[in-house]
C-alpha distance (Angstrom), angle and dihedral (degrees) to the residues before:
residue distance angle dihedral
M1 . . .
N2 3.81 . .
A3 3.80 109.8 .
T4 3.80 90.2 -127.2
Q5 3.82 93.3 56.1
P6 3.79 118.8 89.2
S7 3.78 117.6 -117.2
S8 3.79 121.4 -105.7
A9 3.80 88.0 -101.9
A10 3.80 94.5 49.5
R11 3.80 90.6 51.9
L12 3.81 89.2 59.1
L13 3.81 93.3 53.3
T14 3.81 97.9 78.6
A15 3.78 137.0 83.1
G16 3.81 87.4 -122.8
A17 3.79 89.2 61.6
V18 3.82 89.8 51.2
R19 3.81 90.5 56.2
A20 3.78 94.7 42.2
H21 3.78 98.3 49.8
C22 3.80 94.6 39.0
G23 3.80 86.3 53.3
E24 3.81 91.1 53.4
V25 3.80 91.1 53.7
A26 3.81 92.9 43.9
R27 3.81 92.6 52.6
E28 3.79 90.0 57.9
V29 3.80 90.3 52.4
M30 3.80 93.5 46.1
A31 3.79 90.1 49.9
G32 3.80 89.9 55.8
R33 3.80 94.8 -113.0
S34 3.81 98.5 117.5
P35 3.82 121.4 105.1
H36 3.80 89.2 -157.2
F37 3.83 112.5 45.4
T38 3.77 147.2 17.7
W39 3.80 123.7 -146.1
H40 3.83 119.2 -139.0
E41 3.80 108.2 -160.7
E42 3.80 91.3 179.5
R43 3.81 88.6 68.1
L44 3.82 94.0 58.2
P45 3.87 96.0 89.6
A46 3.81 91.5 49.5
V47 3.79 92.2 50.5
A48 3.81 90.2 48.3
A49 3.82 90.3 50.0
Y50 3.81 90.8 51.3
V51 3.81 90.5 51.5
V52 3.81 91.7 47.2
D53 3.81 90.8 52.7
V54 3.81 90.4 51.6
I55 3.81 91.8 49.0
R56 3.80 92.7 49.5
E57 3.79 90.9 47.5
R58 3.81 94.2 49.4
Y59 3.81 98.7 35.5
P60 3.83 110.6 23.2
D61 3.81 90.5 172.5
L62 3.84 90.0 51.0
R63 3.80 89.7 -127.3
V64 3.78 92.1 139.3
P65 3.81 118.6 174.0
V66 3.79 121.4 -138.9
H67 3.79 119.2 -85.9
S68 3.76 102.5 -91.2
R69 3.78 146.8 147.2
W70 3.80 86.6 -114.3
R71 3.79 90.9 76.4
H72 3.81 89.0 63.2
F73 3.80 91.5 52.3
E74 3.82 85.1 59.7
A75 3.82 94.4 53.7
A76 3.81 114.8 152.4
G77 3.81 88.9 14.1
V78 3.82 95.2 -71.0
D79 3.82 117.2 138.5
R80 3.80 96.9 -146.3
W81 3.81 96.5 164.2
S82 3.82 94.4 55.9
A83 3.78 89.6 49.1
L84 3.81 90.7 51.3
V85 3.82 91.4 47.2
A86 3.81 91.3 51.5
R87 3.79 92.0 47.2
H88 3.81 91.2 54.9
D89 3.81 97.5 41.1
L90 3.80 95.2 -113.0
A91 3.81 97.9 129.1
G92 3.79 125.0 113.2
P93 3.83 137.3 43.9
A94 3.80 94.6 -74.1
R95 3.81 91.0 62.6
A96 3.81 96.5 41.7
E97 3.82 97.7 112.1
E98 3.79 95.0 45.6
R99 3.80 89.8 44.4
A100 3.81 88.6 52.4
R101 3.82 91.1 50.1
A102 3.80 89.9 50.8
A103 3.82 90.6 48.5
I104 3.82 89.9 52.6
D105 3.80 88.5 47.6
L106 3.80 88.2 55.4
V107 3.77 103.3 40.1
I108 3.81 100.7 48.1
P109 3.83 95.9 58.5
S110 3.80 89.6 38.7
V111 3.80 92.9 55.8
L112 3.79 91.0 45.5
L113 3.81 87.9 54.1
D114 3.81 92.0 49.9
A115 3.79 101.9 92.1
G116 3.81 113.6 123.8
A117 3.79 113.0 -59.5
G118 3.80 96.9 -155.5
A119 3.79 126.3 -114.5
A120 3.82 95.3 -86.5
W121 3.82 99.2 57.2
K122 3.80 122.4 97.4
F123 3.79 135.4 173.1
R124 3.78 120.4 -148.2
E125 3.78 119.5 -151.8
A126 3.81 119.7 175.8
D127 3.81 105.3 -54.7
R128 3.82 97.0 -16.3
T129 3.78 137.3 79.3
L130 3.79 120.4 -144.9
T131 3.80 128.1 -168.6
R132 3.79 140.2 -173.7
S133 3.83 117.2 -1.2
E134 3.80 96.0 -6.1
G135 3.79 91.7 50.1
L136 3.80 92.0 46.4
G137 3.79 91.0 49.0
V138 3.79 95.2 50.6
A139 3.81 92.5 43.0
S140 3.82 91.3 51.2
L141 3.79 90.7 49.0
G142 3.80 88.3 54.1
L143 3.81 90.3 49.9
F144 3.80 89.6 52.2
A145 3.81 94.5 44.6
S146 3.81 90.4 52.5
G147 3.81 90.0 66.0
K148 3.80 92.3 -120.4
L149 3.82 91.0 129.3
S150 3.81 93.1 53.4
S151 3.79 127.6 75.1
H152 3.82 90.3 -160.9
A153 3.80 111.1 87.3
G154 3.79 92.9 -158.8
Q155 3.82 94.2 47.8
P156 3.81 107.5 52.4
L157 3.83 96.9 161.3
R158 3.80 97.7 75.8
S159 3.79 138.0 83.5
D160 3.78 113.4 -142.0
A161 3.77 133.6 175.7
A162 3.79 97.2 -109.3
A163 3.80 95.0 53.8
L164 3.81 94.8 42.5
E165 3.79 93.0 48.8
A166 3.82 90.1 52.2
L167 3.83 93.5 50.9
R168 3.80 114.9 120.0
P169 3.84 135.1 -169.3
A170 3.80 89.9 -103.5
D171 3.81 89.5 60.6
I172 3.79 91.5 53.8
A173 3.80 91.4 43.4
H174 3.80 91.6 53.6
A175 3.80 95.5 47.5
F176 3.81 92.7 43.9
Q177 3.82 95.0 45.8
V178 3.80 92.2 -120.3
T179 3.81 116.7 176.7
A180 3.78 136.4 152.2
D181 3.81 86.7 -89.7
N182 3.82 93.6 43.5
P183 3.82 105.2 44.4
L184 3.79 122.7 -178.4
V185 3.80 117.5 -150.2
G186 3.81 113.8 -121.5
L187 3.82 97.6 9.0
E188 3.81 94.4 153.9
G189 3.80 91.8 45.3
R190 3.80 93.0 51.9
A191 3.78 93.5 51.5
A192 3.80 92.4 45.2
L193 3.81 90.3 50.9
L194 3.80 93.2 55.5
S195 3.78 91.2 44.9
R196 3.80 90.5 53.2
L197 3.80 88.7 47.8
G198 3.81 89.2 58.5
Q199 3.79 90.9 50.0
L200 3.81 92.0 50.8
M201 3.79 93.3 48.1
S202 3.80 91.3 55.5
V203 3.80 92.9 59.9
Q204 3.83 97.4 41.6
P205 3.81 107.0 65.0
V206 3.80 91.1 156.2
F207 3.82 88.2 72.6
F208 3.78 104.3 24.9
G209 3.80 104.7 29.6
T210 3.79 128.4 -139.8
P211 2.96 117.6 -41.2
A212 3.80 87.6 29.8
R213 3.79 115.9 -113.6
L214 3.81 129.3 163.9
G215 3.80 92.1 -135.0
N216 3.80 89.8 63.2
L217 3.80 87.3 77.4
L218 3.81 85.3 81.8
D219 3.79 89.8 65.4
Y220 3.81 92.2 46.0
W221 3.81 91.9 53.2
K222 3.80 94.3 42.8
A223 3.78 89.1 54.8
R224 3.83 90.1 53.1
A225 3.81 95.5 44.0
V226 3.80 122.4 105.7
G227 3.78 113.6 -143.6
G228 3.80 90.5 -14.5
R229 3.81 91.9 -56.5
I230 3.79 130.9 112.9
T231 3.79 130.4 172.6
A232 3.78 125.8 -111.8
E233 3.82 87.5 -125.9
D234 3.82 89.3 58.7
I235 3.80 90.6 51.3
L236 3.80 91.6 49.4
A237 3.82 93.1 44.9
T238 3.80 90.8 53.9
L239 3.79 92.4 49.0
L240 3.80 93.4 47.2
Q241 3.79 91.7 49.1
A242 3.79 96.3 43.4
L243 3.81 98.7 40.2
G244 3.81 102.7 30.1
P245 3.83 97.6 98.3
M246 3.81 90.0 53.1
W247 3.80 95.8 76.7
P248 3.82 114.1 95.9
G249 3.79 126.2 -123.5
R250 3.79 96.2 -6.9
T251 3.77 131.2 145.0
V252 3.81 117.3 -78.9
L253 3.82 117.9 -155.2
D254 3.81 124.8 -179.8
G255 3.79 86.3 -4.8
V256 3.82 91.0 -58.6
A257 3.81 123.7 119.0
L258 3.81 107.0 -127.5
G259 3.80 97.3 -158.4
D260 3.82 114.6 -166.6
C261 3.81 93.5 16.2
W262 3.80 123.7 118.1
P263 3.80 139.5 -174.5
H264 3.79 121.2 -101.1
P265 3.81 127.1 164.0
A266 3.81 95.0 -135.9
A267 3.81 94.4 59.5
V268 3.78 120.0 92.3
G269 3.78 105.0 -112.8
G270 3.78 90.7 18.4
F271 3.82 100.2 -94.4
V272 3.81 135.8 97.1
P273 3.84 115.9 -159.7
F274 3.81 121.0 -156.3
H275 3.83 106.6 162.9
K276 3.78 88.1 -168.8
L277 3.80 100.2 165.4
T278 3.81 92.1 40.3
Q279 3.80 92.5 51.8
W280 3.81 89.8 45.4
L281 3.79 86.2 53.0
A282 3.81 91.6 50.1
Y283 3.81 89.9 53.0
S284 3.80 90.0 47.2
L285 3.81 92.4 53.1
L286 3.81 94.1 58.7
E287 3.79 94.9 86.4
P288 3.82 97.3 45.8
L289 3.81 90.7 47.2
A290 3.81 91.3 49.9
D291 3.80 89.6 50.8
G292 3.81 88.2 51.1
G293 3.81 92.3 53.2
L294 3.82 102.5 -95.3
E295 3.79 126.0 123.4
V296 3.81 114.0 -152.1
T297 3.81 112.8 -149.5
G298 3.81 133.8 -168.6
L299 3.81 97.0 39.1
D300 3.79 93.6 166.8
S301 3.78 90.3 64.4
L302 3.82 84.5 79.0
T303 3.80 117.9 75.9
G304 3.75 137.0 -130.4
L305 3.78 115.3 -84.4
P306 3.82 115.5 -101.9
E307 3.78 101.8 -144.1
Y308 3.77 136.7 120.6
R309 3.84 99.1 -78.0
N310 3.80 98.4 49.3
G311 3.80 91.8 33.9
G312 3.79 92.3 42.7
L313 3.80 90.3 54.7
L314 3.81 90.8 60.0
L315 3.80 92.1 47.9
D316 3.81 96.5 44.3
L317 3.82 93.3 48.6
G318 3.79 93.6 45.1
L319 3.80 102.0 -116.0
V320 3.80 86.1 122.5
Q321 3.80 120.6 31.0
A322 3.80 127.4 -170.6
K323 3.78 116.4 -129.8
D324 3.81 91.4 -153.6
P325 3.84 111.4 60.5
T326 3.81 90.3 -156.2
F327 3.83 87.2 70.5
H328 3.81 85.8 81.1
Q329 3.80 95.0 42.4
R330 3.79 111.2 41.6
P331 3.81 130.0 65.0
L332 3.80 108.6 -94.1
E333 3.79 128.5 -149.1
V334 3.80 115.5 -132.7
G335 3.80 93.4 -128.5
E336 3.79 99.6 48.8
P337 3.83 114.8 113.8
A338 3.81 95.4 -114.1
V339 3.81 92.3 55.1
V340 3.81 92.3 44.9
E341 3.80 88.9 50.2
W342 3.81 93.5 48.5
R343 3.80 90.8 50.7
A344 3.82 91.2 48.7
L345 3.80 90.2 51.1
T346 3.80 88.5 50.5
V347 3.82 92.4 56.9
V348 3.80 91.5 47.8
G349 3.79 93.4 42.5
L350 3.81 92.2 53.6
D351 3.80 91.0 51.5
R352 3.80 90.4 50.4
L353 3.79 92.6 48.1
A354 3.80 95.1 51.4
P355 3.84 99.4 75.4
L356 3.82 92.0 44.8
V357 3.80 91.7 50.4
R358 3.81 92.4 47.1
E359 3.79 92.2 48.9
A360 3.80 92.2 51.1
L361 3.80 91.4 48.3
G362 3.81 93.4 44.8
V363 3.81 94.2 -125.0
E364 3.80 133.0 131.6
A365 3.79 124.1 -120.1
A366 3.81 92.0 -116.9
A367 3.80 91.1 57.8
F368 3.78 95.5 38.2
P369 3.82 109.5 39.1
L370 3.77 122.5 -179.8
A371 3.81 89.7 -94.4
R372 3.81 89.5 66.4
M373 3.80 94.2 47.0
L374 3.80 89.3 52.6
E375 3.80 91.4 53.0
G376 3.78 98.6 39.5
G377 2.99 88.5 33.9
T378 3.75 155.8 14.8
W379 3.81 95.9 29.2
A380 3.81 92.1 53.7
A381 3.80 90.8 42.4
G382 3.80 90.1 53.2
R383 3.77 90.2 54.0
K384 3.81 92.5 45.2
V385 3.80 95.9 51.4
A386 3.81 89.9 45.0
G387 3.81 88.4 55.9
E388 3.79 90.3 50.4
R389 3.81 91.8 50.8
R390 3.82 105.0 36.7
A391 3.79 139.8 26.1
G392 3.78 111.8 -100.0
A393 3.82 92.0 16.7
T394 3.78 89.4 -91.7
P395 3.82 114.3 177.3
P396 3.81 120.8 -104.6
V397 3.79 90.5 -112.8
N398 3.79 134.8 51.6
V399 3.79 108.9 -143.5
T400 3.80 114.2 -177.0
S401 3.80 105.7 -121.3
D402 3.79 130.5 -157.2
G403 3.80 88.4 -169.7
T404 3.82 94.7 -99.9
V405 3.82 107.8 83.7
F406 3.82 114.2 27.2
């Protein structure tokens, strides 16, 4: 191999590779050669219309924020982050960089804790009950605010390597109100993931500084920025490089852990990357980085997120149909070909929906990137149609989760 050419593994660690390999799988389905799914192009306008209706209902002024973990911190209309900032004297322009570091310290563990909670789990806050992503977001903010992710008693709003490495399932269980009657899917996996994150930070000072802190990524990216601007691809590349070895039991190629990347026979090279949680994290870092003085460009280089709300939308509205009815009935493993194929179709389907949604709304791509359609948007539409079809808005599939993918 030429020394200037990236390895096979490195080529899979980009958003461009996600689009390319998902497209290879989707073409097989659209050509009628898949044993798992059929694609119904005639349903695309109806799905787009459903998404447009949801966007107009949720955001009549079309001022849609980007898809981000920060929306979950605002569940039930409560601005919890601003309250926390005020309580710790982090408000105002003079504290912008430290506030941004603290926001990065919060959002990275929160996103990593965001895999599906399961239908039985609930989080109670004051006089309200929150479930699923909103509940997970608010619970993780409480974990962060408690100082449990900091090894500095006088500086609770930070996430450092020592505290993360020491985190145990009991700590997550306490913060997330887990009991025998309130089980959280993947509890052990979530705690192990954060502990591995702490271990990785300790041996990567180039990203996390010394002593290692997640918020130090701000300084790494500011040093790489040109004129205060950095690309979304650069953000994602850093996250994939820095966090890749954290994922448990995943494929290793050329000595590189591939993370959320799975085998499928229709993909050139045999693998389909998704990097769902890492891309979700990249989207969720946009607001902290902006607060810290960085503009992230090229948002549409990132892809839609192939998870059960976006993917469920396509199944529930018939754009994608399973050939095997047991796909909707049996527990599914994340690495089995049918699940990989469904996720690939989700990425492609979201890209195909975007121009139809923009046209119906009368907005340009530059003003309405994919990240806004997801928020406005397809994720909310997936939840809405699930609620119309099934009690508890459960998704149309049951993917077995270890707390690190869905």
